[in-house]
C-alpha positions as CSV (number, residue, x, y, z in Angstrom):
1,V,127.4,79.7,180.8
2,A,126.3,76.1,180.0
3,L,122.8,76.8,181.3
4,A,122.7,80.0,179.4
5,F,123.6,78.3,176.2
6,F,121.4,75.3,176.7
7,P,118.5,76.6,174.6
8,Y,121.0,77.6,171.9
9,A,122.4,74.1,172.0
10,I,118.9,72.8,171.4
11,W,118.4,75.3,168.6
12,G,121.7,74.2,167.1
13,R,120.5,70.6,166.9
14,V,117.2,71.7,165.4
15,S,118.7,74.1,162.9
16,G,121.9,72.3,162.2
17,C,124.1,75.2,163.4
18,P,127.3,74.4,165.4
19,P,127.4,75.2,169.2
20,P,128.9,78.7,170.0
21,P,132.4,79.1,171.4
22,S,133.0,80.1,175.1
23,V,132.1,83.7,175.8
24,S,131.6,86.0,178.7
25,S,128.5,86.1,180.9
26,A,127.2,89.3,179.3
27,A,127.7,87.9,175.8
28,A,126.0,84.7,176.8
29,T,123.0,86.6,178.0
30,Q,122.7,88.5,174.8
31,A,123.2,85.3,172.8
32,Q,120.5,83.6,174.8
33,A,118.0,86.4,174.1
34,L,118.8,86.3,170.4
35,V,118.3,82.5,170.3
36,L,115.0,82.8,172.2
37,R,113.8,85.5,169.7
38,Q,114.8,83.3,166.7
39,M,113.1,80.2,168.2
40,T,109.9,82.2,169.0
41,K,109.9,83.5,165.4
42,H,110.4,80.0,164.0
43,V,107.6,78.6,166.1
44,R,105.2,81.4,165.0
45,T,106.1,80.7,161.4
46,M,105.5,77.0,161.8
47,K,102.1,77.6,163.5
48,A,101.1,80.0,160.6
49,K,102.1,77.3,158.0
50,A,100.1,74.7,159.9
51,S,97.1,77.0,160.0
52,V,97.3,77.6,156.2
53,V,97.5,73.9,155.5
54,K,94.5,73.3,157.8
55,V,92.5,76.0,156.0
56,K,93.4,74.5,152.6
57,R,92.4,71.1,153.7
58,S,89.1,72.4,155.0
59,M,88.4,74.2,151.7
60,H,89.2,71.1,149.8
61,V,86.9,68.9,151.9
62,S,84.2,71.6,151.5
63,M,84.6,71.7,147.7
64,V,84.5,67.9,147.5
65,A,81.4,67.7,149.6
66,K,79.7,70.5,147.5
67,G,80.6,68.6,144.3
68,R,79.2,65.4,145.6
69,L,76.0,67.2,146.7
70,T,75.7,68.8,143.2
71,K,76.3,65.5,141.5
72,A,73.7,63.8,143.7
73,L,71.1,66.5,142.9
74,I,71.8,66.2,139.2
75,L,71.4,62.5,139.3
76,R,68.3,62.7,141.3
77,G,66.7,65.2,138.8
78,A,67.8,63.1,135.8
79,K,66.3,60.0,137.4
80,G,63.0,61.8,138.0
81,V,62.8,63.0,134.4
82,L,63.6,59.6,133.0
83,A,61.0,57.9,135.3
84,A,58.4,60.5,134.2
85,R,59.3,59.9,130.6
86,D,58.9,56.2,130.9
87,A,55.5,56.7,132.5
88,R,54.1,59.2,130.1
89,G,56.1,59.3,126.8
90,P,59.1,61.2,125.3
91,H,57.1,64.5,125.0
92,L,56.9,64.8,128.8
93,A,60.6,65.8,129.1
94,T,60.0,68.7,126.8
95,A,56.8,69.6,128.7
96,L,58.6,69.6,132.0
97,A,61.3,71.8,130.6
98,T,59.0,74.3,128.9
99,S,56.0,74.4,131.3
100,P,55.9,77.8,133.0
101,R,53.8,76.4,135.9
102,A,56.2,73.6,136.5
103,A,59.2,75.9,136.3
104,A,57.8,78.5,138.6
105,N,56.4,76.0,141.1
106,P,58.3,72.7,141.4
107,A,55.4,71.2,143.3
108,A,53.2,71.6,140.1
109,A,55.5,69.1,138.3
110,T,54.5,66.3,140.8
111,A,50.9,67.3,141.4
112,T,48.2,65.2,139.8
113,R,44.5,65.7,138.8
114,R,41.8,63.1,138.7
115,F,38.9,63.2,136.3
116,T,35.7,61.2,136.3
117,I,34.7,60.3,132.8
118,K,31.1,59.3,132.1
119,T,29.8,57.6,129.0
120,L,26.3,58.1,127.6
121,G,25.5,54.5,128.6
122,G,25.9,55.4,132.3
123,E,29.4,53.9,132.8
124,A,31.9,55.9,134.7
125,F,35.7,55.5,135.2
126,Q,38.5,57.7,136.5
127,V,41.8,58.8,135.0
128,S,44.7,60.6,136.6
129,L,47.5,62.7,135.0
130,P,49.9,65.5,136.0
131,A,48.2,68.8,136.8
132,H,50.4,70.7,134.3
133,G,49.2,68.5,131.4
134,D,46.8,69.6,128.7
135,L,43.7,68.3,126.9
136,G,45.8,66.1,124.5
137,D,47.3,64.3,127.5
138,L,43.8,63.8,128.9
139,E,42.6,62.3,125.7
140,A,45.6,60.0,125.5
141,A,45.0,58.8,129.1
142,V,41.3,58.1,128.3
143,A,42.2,56.2,125.1
144,K,44.9,54.2,126.8
145,Q,42.7,53.2,129.8
146,R,39.5,52.3,127.9
147,K,41.1,51.1,124.6
148,T,38.5,53.3,122.8
149,G,40.7,54.0,119.8
150,L,40.8,57.5,118.2
151,C,37.2,58.2,117.6
152,F,35.7,59.6,120.9
153,S,35.1,63.2,122.0
154,L,35.1,64.8,125.5
155,L,32.4,67.2,126.5
156,D,32.1,69.5,129.5
157,D,29.0,70.0,131.6
158,N,27.5,72.4,129.0
159,G,27.9,69.9,126.2
160,R,30.8,71.9,124.6
161,L,33.3,69.8,122.6
162,L,36.8,69.8,124.1
163,N,38.9,69.3,121.0
164,D,41.8,71.7,121.3
165,I,44.6,69.4,122.4
166,S,46.9,72.3,123.3
167,C,44.4,73.8,125.8
168,A,45.0,73.5,129.6
169,L,43.0,70.8,131.5
170,P,39.4,71.8,132.1
171,A,38.3,73.1,135.4
172,E,35.5,70.5,135.7
173,I,36.4,67.1,137.3
174,E,33.5,65.3,135.6
175,L,33.4,65.0,131.9
176,Q,31.3,63.2,129.3
177,C,32.8,60.8,126.8
178,L,31.0,60.5,123.4
179,V,32.1,57.4,121.6
180,E,31.7,58.2,117.9
181,N,29.9,55.9,115.5
182,T,32.2,54.9,112.6
183,C,29.8,52.5,110.9
184,G,29.6,54.9,107.9
185,L,33.2,54.0,107.1
186,C,34.4,50.8,105.5
187,E,35.2,48.0,107.9
188,A,38.9,48.1,107.2
189,A,39.1,51.8,108.1
190,Q,37.1,51.1,111.3
191,D,39.7,48.6,112.3
192,V,42.5,51.2,111.9
193,L,40.6,53.7,114.0
194,K,40.2,51.2,116.9
195,R,43.9,51.2,117.6
196,V,45.3,53.3,120.5
197,F,47.5,56.0,119.0
198,P,50.2,58.2,120.7
199,R,49.2,61.7,121.7
200,G,50.7,63.4,118.7
201,M,51.7,67.1,118.5
202,E,50.7,70.2,116.6
203,D,53.1,72.2,114.5
204,P,52.9,75.9,115.7
205,V,54.0,77.1,112.2
206,M,51.4,75.2,110.4
207,L,48.8,76.3,113.0
208,E,49.5,79.9,112.4
209,R,50.2,79.9,108.6
210,L,47.8,77.2,107.3
211,R,45.3,77.1,110.2
212,L,45.9,73.4,110.7
213,G,46.0,71.5,114.0
214,R,47.1,67.9,114.3
215,C,47.3,66.3,110.9
216,R,48.8,62.8,110.6
217,R,48.7,59.4,109.0
218,L,47.1,56.8,111.2
219,G,47.4,53.5,109.1
220,C,46.6,51.8,105.9
221,F,44.8,48.9,104.3
222,P,44.7,47.2,100.8
223,G,42.6,48.7,98.0
224,S,40.6,45.5,97.8
225,A,39.2,46.1,101.3
226,W,37.1,49.0,100.1
227,K,35.3,48.4,96.8
228,D,31.8,49.7,97.1
229,G,32.0,53.5,97.6
230,G,35.8,53.3,97.3
231,I,37.7,52.3,94.2
232,D,34.5,51.4,92.4
233,S,33.2,54.9,92.8
234,A,36.3,56.4,91.4
235,Y,37.3,53.8,88.8
236,S,34.9,52.4,86.2
237,D,36.1,48.8,86.0
238,S,33.9,46.2,87.6
239,E,34.2,42.5,88.7
240,I,38.0,42.5,88.6
241,E,40.2,40.4,90.9
242,D,41.3,41.6,94.3
243,E,44.9,41.6,93.1
244,M,44.0,44.3,90.5
245,Y,42.3,46.4,93.2
246,D,45.5,46.1,95.4
247,Y,47.6,46.9,92.4
248,R,45.9,50.3,92.1
249,G,47.1,51.4,95.5
250,A,46.5,51.1,99.2
251,Y,44.2,53.3,101.3
252,Q,45.6,55.6,103.9
253,V,43.6,56.6,107.0
254,Y,44.3,60.2,108.0
255,E,43.4,62.6,110.8
256,F,42.8,66.2,109.8
257,T,42.3,69.2,112.0
258,L,41.1,72.4,110.3
259,V,40.7,75.8,112.1
260,D,38.1,77.9,110.3
261,G,37.4,81.6,110.2
262,D,35.6,81.6,113.6
263,G,38.5,79.8,115.2
264,T,36.5,76.6,115.5
265,R,38.5,73.4,115.3
266,H,37.0,70.8,113.0
267,R,38.4,67.3,113.3
268,L,38.0,65.0,110.3
269,I,38.9,61.5,109.2
270,G,40.2,60.9,105.6
271,V,40.2,57.6,103.9
272,I,42.2,58.2,100.7
273,N,44.0,56.0,98.2
274,E,47.5,57.2,97.9
275,S,47.6,56.8,94.1
276,D,48.8,53.7,92.4
277,N,51.5,52.0,90.3
278,G,50.8,53.9,87.1
279,V,47.3,52.7,86.4
280,N,45.6,55.8,87.8
281,R,47.9,58.7,88.7
282,G,45.7,60.5,91.1
283,M,44.1,60.2,94.6
284,W,40.6,59.2,95.5
285,G,38.7,58.7,98.7
286,S,36.4,60.4,101.2
287,V,36.6,62.8,104.2
288,Y,34.3,62.5,107.2
289,L,33.5,65.2,109.8
290,R,33.7,64.1,113.4
291,P,31.9,63.4,115.7
292,G,29.0,62.6,113.5
293,M,31.1,61.0,110.8
294,K,29.2,62.6,108.0
295,E,30.9,62.4,104.6
296,V,31.6,66.1,103.7
297,A,34.1,65.8,100.8
298,L,35.5,63.5,98.1
299,I,38.8,63.5,96.3
300,R,39.0,62.1,92.8
301,S,41.6,61.6,90.1
302,C,41.0,64.1,87.3
303,D,44.0,64.0,85.0
304,Q,46.2,60.9,84.8
305,S,48.8,62.5,82.6
306,L,49.4,65.2,85.2
307,S,48.9,63.1,88.4
308,A,46.1,65.5,89.3
309,S,43.2,65.3,91.8
310,I,40.3,67.5,92.6
311,W,38.1,68.0,95.7
312,K,34.4,67.6,95.5
313,I,32.6,69.2,98.5
314,C,29.5,67.4,99.6
315,D,28.6,69.8,102.5
316,E,30.4,73.0,103.6
317,S,27.7,74.4,106.0
318,W,30.0,73.5,108.9
319,Y,32.9,75.6,107.6
320,K,33.4,79.3,108.1
321,I,35.8,80.9,105.5
322,P,38.8,82.6,107.1
323,S,38.9,86.4,106.5
324,A,42.6,86.2,105.4
325,P,43.1,83.9,102.4
326,L,45.2,80.8,102.9
327,P,48.5,80.4,101.0
328,K,48.1,78.6,97.7
329,C,48.7,74.8,97.6
330,E,51.0,74.1,94.6
331,I,50.5,70.3,94.3
332,L,47.9,69.0,91.8
333,L,48.2,65.4,93.2
334,I,46.5,66.4,96.5
335,G,43.9,68.6,94.9
336,G,45.8,71.9,95.0
337,D,47.0,74.4,92.4
338,R,44.4,75.3,89.8
339,N,42.0,72.6,91.0
340,A,41.6,74.3,94.5
341,K,39.1,77.1,93.6
342,T,37.5,77.6,97.0
343,A,38.8,78.2,100.5
344,L,37.7,74.7,101.8
345,Q,39.3,73.0,98.8
346,T,42.5,74.7,99.6
347,H,42.3,74.0,103.3
348,L,41.7,70.2,102.6
349,A,44.6,70.1,100.1
350,H,46.9,71.6,102.8
351,A,45.6,69.1,105.4
352,L,46.2,66.2,103.1
353,G,49.6,67.6,102.1
354,L,50.8,67.9,105.7
355,S,49.5,64.4,106.5
356,Y,50.9,62.8,103.3
357,Y,54.3,64.5,103.1
358,G,54.9,65.2,106.8
359,V,57.4,67.8,107.8
360,R,58.6,68.2,104.2
361,Y,55.3,70.0,103.5
362,A,56.7,73.1,105.3
363,D,59.1,73.5,102.4
364,E,58.5,76.6,100.4
365,R,58.3,74.6,97.2
366,F,55.0,73.1,98.3
367,L,53.3,76.4,99.2
368,G,52.4,79.5,97.2
């Protein structure tokens, strides 16, 4: 009986139940079988619980590992974008995010292209940039490496001007670089154009609505730095002190890009006085057509009481009138409203407005 109840005694210690009283042999056998069944069931239950705990621990470890891997990938991607941004400029992050080629093929984001740039003097140099870049990126790379300033043009093997900064990189690996002669501009304006400028962007809305590419302000200089052909040609006083010239306003140097009726992009440089401190409430200056830097238009103050200006076209043979009329420019100060009687006058007024007022020019109050 003692041997029969030995397992039950063990179970009693494990479970906390008291030992059974003395019973017959048959009852002891039945009790032993019952205890064995209960112990077997308990062991199975414990094994099942241990298995569940093991599975939960495994899942937790797997989720932690997955989280660490995801975090590592995110950090790696962020570091890559930041490094690229430091190397190329803030606009690259947007380019990487929006470039279909880079998104469809991750290798395209790291691939590079090398171009050989030749000057008319026989000099050659190389520039490298990401393969998903565009012509604007290529121009910026050339300007940065050669310190050529703004006034140069790239040409393909057929002598075609490559001046659409939003176009994809050309297929050719050898290009010509034409350094433009700015001697027709005053010396102060030439100094501004020798600087290396950031790439700059085009506004898609202005491109579609006003047929304007990149239009921006590049720099300025005092009015006394351009007398002959500048203030003297627009203001009748002579032999006055430099302080009086400066009092009448500073000159701004602008970049204009007009898209004419043929879809041709014309890039121009404007050197225009921004109006003055009440002596002459209008603008005056000149606009030059690149790459030859020919003076093709003048702007002059015409009504001091209304702060009005008017455009005088010197040559419009280069310009094809768009078939759809441009929206009216409402601002007399920049040569618009009733003073813009031709398509080119209106187009130049819009270009000056976008460069002078910036993003505010998109406001409906400025456009008819």
